[in-house]
C-alpha positions in Angstrom: 22.0 -0.7 -6.0 20.2 -2.6 -8.7 20.4 -5.8 -6.7 18.8 -4.2 -3.7 15.9 -2.9 -5.8 15.3 -6.4 -7.2 15.3 -7.9 -3.7 12.9 -5.3 -2.4 10.6 -5.9 -5.4 10.6 -9.6 -4.7 9.6 -9.1 -1.1 6.9 -6.7 -2.1 5.4 -9.2 -4.6 5.8 -12.0 -2.1 3.7 -10.1 0.4 0.8 -10.1 -2.0 -0.7 -13.3 -3.4 -1.5 -12.0 -6.8 -1.2 -8.9 -9.0 -4.8 -8.1 -8.0 -3.7 -8.4 -4.4 -1.3 -5.5 -5.0 -4.2 -3.4 -6.2 -6.3 -4.3 -3.2 -3.4 -3.4 -0.9 -3.0 0.0 -2.6 -6.7 0.6 -2.4 -6.8 -0.3 1.3 -4.0 2.2 2.0 -5.8 4.9 0.1 -8.9 4.2 2.1 -7.0 4.5 5.4 -5.6 7.8 4.3 -9.1 9.1 3.3 -10.6 7.9 6.6 -7.9 9.7 8.6 -8.4 12.9 6.5 -12.2 12.7 7.2 -11.7 12.2 10.9 -9.3 15.2 11.1 -11.7 17.4 9.1 -14.5 16.6 11.5 -12.4 17.5 14.5 -11.5 20.9 13.1 
């Protein structure tokens, strides 16, 4: 189990160029969720 978590962590870090890239990815994900929520709110 521990080995699997290490491998998954390595793939995650490899997907981002730097530590700041991870923050940007998280921020972009949050922005997408917020945008979807706003669109849903407008449709109601």
